[in-house]
N, C-alpha and C positions, 0 to 999 in steps of 0.2 A: 504494500500500500504506500501511496505517496505521503511523505512527511512534510512536503512543501514543494517549492519550485524556485528555480533560478529565473530571474528576468534580466536578460542581457541585451544591452544596447550595442548595436553594431556601428562601425564607422567613426569612432573617435579619431579626431585629427583630420578627417576628410576636408572639412572647412572650419572656420572659426565659429560660424553659427551652429553647425551640427555639434561641435564640441561644447559650446556654451550650454546648449540644451541638455546634453548628457551630464555635464557638471552640475547643473541645476537640479536634475532628478536625483543624482547621487547625494547631493546635499540634503535633499528632502527625505532620503531613505527609501526612494521608490524603485531603485535598481539594486541588483546584487551582483552585477557583472557588466563589464564593457570591454570591447576589443578595439585595439588601436591600430591604425594604419601608419606604420612607422616609416613608410617611404614618402609620406606627405611632409611638406616644409613646415607645417604647423606643429608637428610632433615634438620637436626639441623644445620649442617655446612653451607648449602647453603641458608637457610631461610633469613638471613640478606641481602643477595644480591637480593633476590626476593622482599623483603619488600620495596626496593627503588621505586618499580613501583606501590605501593598502591596509588590509586587515578587516576592512568593513565591506569591501566588495572584491570580487575576483577581477584582476586586471590582466588582460591577455593580449596576444597578438592576433590581429585580424589580417591574416595573410592576404596581400593584394598583388595579383598578377594581371589585373584587367583595367586598372584606372590610373591615369596620369603617368608619371615617369618612374622607372625602377631606380633602385639604389646602385645597382651594378651595371656594367656594360652587357648588353644583350643583343649582339648583332644579328642573331638568327630570329629572335622573337620580337625584339623592339628596335629594328635598325634605325628608325628615325628618332629614337629617344622616348617614344610614347608606347605604353603597354597596349596590346591588341584587345579586341573583343573576346568574350568568353569562348565562342566557337573556334576561333583561331588558336587560342591557348589549348583547348581540348584536342584539336587536330594535330597541332605541332607536338604536343606532349606525348601523344600516342604513336607518332610516326618518326620523329626526329631525335636521334641521340644527342645532337648538338643542342636542341631546344631543352631537352631534359637536363643536360649539364648546366645550362644557363639558369634554369629554374632552381636547381639545387644550390647554386651560388647565390641567387637572389634570396632564397629562403634563409640562408645563413646570414646574409647582410641585414635582413629585416629583423631577425632574432638578435643580432648584435646591436642594432639600433635601439631595440627595446631595452636590452640589458644596460647599454651605455647610458641611456637617459634616466632609467629608474634605479640602476644599481642592483638589480635583482632579476631572477628569471621570471618569465610570465607564469601566471596561474593556469593558463589554458591557451590553446591555439585553435582558431577556426579560420574560415576563409571568406573573403569578399566574393559574393555570388556563388558561395559554396565551392570555390575553386580548389580547395584543399582535398576534396574527395575524388577529383578527376583521376582516372587512370593516367599514369605518367607523372602526376603531381603527388599523389598520396604516398607512393613509395619513397620518393625523395624526402618528403616532409616527415613521415613516420621514422625513417631511418635516421634523419638528422636529430630528431627529438630523442630517440633512444641512445644515440651517441653522446649527446650533449648533457643529458640530465639523468639523475638516478631514477631507477624504476619507481613509478608511483608519484613522481614529483609534480606532475601536472596532468591535466586532462585535455582531451581533444573533443571537438563537437562532432557528434554523429547526427546529421540532419535528417535521419530516417525515423519513422515510427510505424506502428502496426497499422495495417490497412483499415481495420475496424475502427481504430481511434481517429484516423484521418477522416473517414467518412462520417463518423458521429459528430465531429466538430462542424463539418459542412462549410468550411471557409477555404476557398482556393483549392478545392480537392484535387483537381487535375494537376495543378502546379506542384502541390505537395507530393503527389504520387510520382511525378517525374523526378523530383529531387531525391525521394526515397530510393527510386530505382538506380539513380546515379550513384548513390552512396552504398549500394549493395556490396557487402564484403568489407566495408571500411572498419566497422566495429571489431570484427574478429582480427583483422590485420593490426589494429591498434593494441588490442589486448595481448596479442602474441609478443609485442615489443615492450610490454610492461607499462603501457600507458593506460590511464583511466579514461572512461568514456561515460557520458550521460546516458540515461536509459529513459527515453521518452523525449519527444521534441515536437514543438509547434511554434506558430508565429508566422508561417507562410501566409502572405496576404496578397490581395489583388492590387494593392497600392492605389486605391480609388479614394480621393479626398472626400467624396460624397458619402462614403460608407460610415457607419457608426462604429468607430474603432473601439470604443468602450465595450460595445456588445461583442465585437470580435475577440477582444481580450478575454472576456468571460468564456467564450467558446473555446479558446485555446487551452482552457483548464479542464475541459471535458476529458475524462479517461486519462488522467496524467500518469506518466510512468513513475517508478520509484525514485529516480533521480532526474526529474523532468526539467527541461530547459525550454524557455520561451524566448525567442529572439524578437527584437523590435528595432525600429528605425526612427527615433525622435530627432527633431532638429529645428533650429530657427533658420529661415530661408535668408540667404545672402546672395550677392551677385555671383560669387564664385560657384555656388552649388549647381546652378543650371548648366554651367559649362562642363561639369564633371560627371554628373549622375542623373539618370532619368527619374529618380524618385525625389521629387521636390515638394509639391503641394501637400502630399500626405504627412510629411514630417511634423509640421506644427500641430496637425490634428492628433497625431500619435503622442506628441509631447503633452498636450492638454489632457488627453484621456489618461495617460499614465500618472500625471501629477494629481489627478483626482481619484485614482484607482485605490480601492480598499480590497485587499485579498479576502477571499471567502473564508469563513470560519473553518479551522482545521487544516488550512492549506497556506501557511505563511510564506513570505519571501525568505529564501535561504541562500547561503553560499553553497558551493558544490560540496565542500568537505563535510558540512553538517547534514548532508543528505545521504552519505555513504552508509552501507550496511554495517 
């Protein structure tokens, strides 16, 4: 049975506005995790403000291989200095040894950037657009984490859940099923390397600003797993956001709903370690 759930905001450091919204929710105690995009220029400046919440929330790496510029040279995957779309990353990672080598180097650089700014390892790792579970990416990531950190030192996000739970929630069902299919085998591969993994996942949304996100947030807690993780994408809109990410208008809607959110009785907000068996 679920003892509670993690509410994780993706995309810290994507823009200043997104980061300010996440910091606001952390200050209010409305989030228990956030993942940082350490290849973004805002990361180094904002990291000290995020560090204040170490021990109160899980602070992790939001691996980014599809937005803006990489930290390392990637002549095969990003020859013009800009990371490609998700489909190109998936294709190149599955077919090109050179691309996989570049991805491995970039993973190390983004982990280094996290550690250099916060002086500590991440509590978890996940991926922007779930890029971390792609074949050709997952092995490089999981191997890197197993080499760098002691067994059990951090967790990775499994963005899959049971078919029955996804259907029961009734939110972006097709999209959630595609992501779950993409993540097939990820959990077992992580566990074999001594990495911890969430059990239960939701938060896949249609990103429609006209939807009632507060109602969706309640639906995300239907049939929660024993270590359930809900992702979200709050943010304040700034000029930079529209040039980087297709998810713009729904972000302030999510921020407002999360700020007003009260967890249901018996299902409190928790950090990952407090949900473990």
